[in-house]
C-alpha positions as CSV (number, residue, x, y, z in Angstrom):
1,M,16.9,-10.6,66.7
2,E,18.2,-7.1,66.4
3,D,20.6,-9.3,63.4
4,K,17.4,-10.6,61.6
5,C,16.3,-6.6,61.9
6,K,20.0,-5.6,60.4
7,E,19.2,-8.6,57.8
8,H,16.5,-7.4,56.9
9,T,16.9,-4.1,56.4
10,S,20.2,-4.7,54.3
11,R,17.2,-6.8,52.2
12,I,15.1,-3.8,52.0
13,I,17.9,-1.6,51.2
14,T,19.1,-3.7,48.3
15,V,15.2,-4.5,46.9
16,E,14.9,-0.8,46.6
17,K,18.1,-0.1,44.9
18,K,17.2,-2.6,42.1
19,Q,13.9,-1.7,42.3
20,Q,15.3,2.4,41.5
21,S,17.5,0.2,38.8
22,L,14.7,-1.1,37.1
23,E,12.7,2.0,37.1
24,V,15.1,3.6,35.8
25,Q,15.6,1.1,32.5
26,I,12.4,1.1,32.2
27,A,12.2,4.6,31.4
28,E,14.6,4.6,29.4
29,M,13.2,2.3,27.7
30,G,9.9,4.4,27.2
31,G,11.3,6.8,26.2
32,D,13.3,5.3,22.9
33,V,10.0,3.2,22.4
34,R,8.8,6.6,21.9
35,H,11.6,7.9,19.9
36,I,11.1,4.5,17.9
37,K,7.7,5.2,16.8
38,E,7.9,8.9,16.3
39,R,10.9,7.8,13.6
40,I,8.2,5.3,12.4
41,D,5.4,7.6,11.5
42,N,8.3,10.5,10.0
43,G,9.0,8.0,7.5
44,M,6.0,6.7,6.9
45,S,4.3,10.0,6.1
46,A,7.2,11.3,4.5
47,T,7.6,8.0,2.3
48,I,3.0,8.7,2.0
49,T,4.0,11.9,1.4
50,K,6.7,11.2,-1.6
51,V,4.1,8.8,-2.8
52,Y,1.2,10.8,-3.3
53,D,3.6,13.2,-5.1
54,K,4.3,11.2,-7.7
55,L,1.1,10.4,-8.7
56,V,0.0,13.2,-8.7
57,E,3.2,13.7,-11.5
58,I,1.5,10.7,-13.2
59,A,-2.2,11.5,-13.4
60,P,-2.3,13.9,-16.3
61,T,-0.3,10.5,-18.9
62,V,-3.1,8.4,-16.8
63,K,-5.5,10.4,-18.7
64,D,-3.9,11.6,-21.4
65,N,-3.3,7.2,-22.5
66,Q,-7.0,6.8,-20.8
67,D,-8.1,8.9,-23.4
68,I,-6.0,7.0,-26.6
69,C,-7.0,4.0,-24.8
70,G,-10.8,4.5,-25.4
71,R,-10.1,5.6,-29.0
72,V,-8.3,2.0,-29.9
73,K,-11.0,0.5,-27.8
74,A,-13.9,2.3,-30.0
75,F,-11.3,1.2,-33.2
76,A,-11.5,-2.3,-32.4
77,F,-14.8,-2.3,-31.9
78,W,-15.5,-1.0,-35.4
79,I,-13.5,-3.2,-37.0
80,S,-15.1,-5.9,-35.8
81,V,-18.5,-4.9,-36.6
82,M,-17.4,-4.1,-39.8
83,G,-15.5,-7.5,-40.0
84,I,-18.2,-9.6,-39.3
85,G,-21.3,-7.5,-40.7
86,G,-18.9,-7.7,-44.2
87,G,-18.8,-11.3,-44.1
88,L,-22.5,-11.8,-43.1
89,I,-23.2,-9.7,-45.9
90,S,-20.5,-11.6,-48.2
91,F,-21.7,-15.3,-46.9
92,M,-25.7,-14.0,-48.3
93,F,-24.4,-12.8,-51.7
94,H,-22.4,-16.1,-52.1
95,M,-25.7,-18.3,-50.8
96,L,-28.4,-15.6,-53.1
97,R,-26.0,-16.5,-56.0
98,N,-25.5,-20.0,-55.9
99,V,-28.9,-20.5,-55.5
100,G,-30.0,-18.7,-58.5
101,A,-27.4,-20.6,-60.6
């Protein structure tokens, strides 16, 4: 009986040592995970800040080009309206000239 108690005691001590070792490892892993998460958060915020800064730099150029694109679009519309209108007028003129002949 006494031998079994000593055996159980030694097993309990071994299990306690393993448990302490595992708790230390879990704490270290938790610290590593927290550290990695903080680094990722810092990296993401830095990247987002850089992207925002670049977009702020580009915004005036985009606004200038937007105005130019609007003017080119209006010019293309005017040319197409004039071309269609001129074509219809020319067609009508030729039709009227041929009817009178």
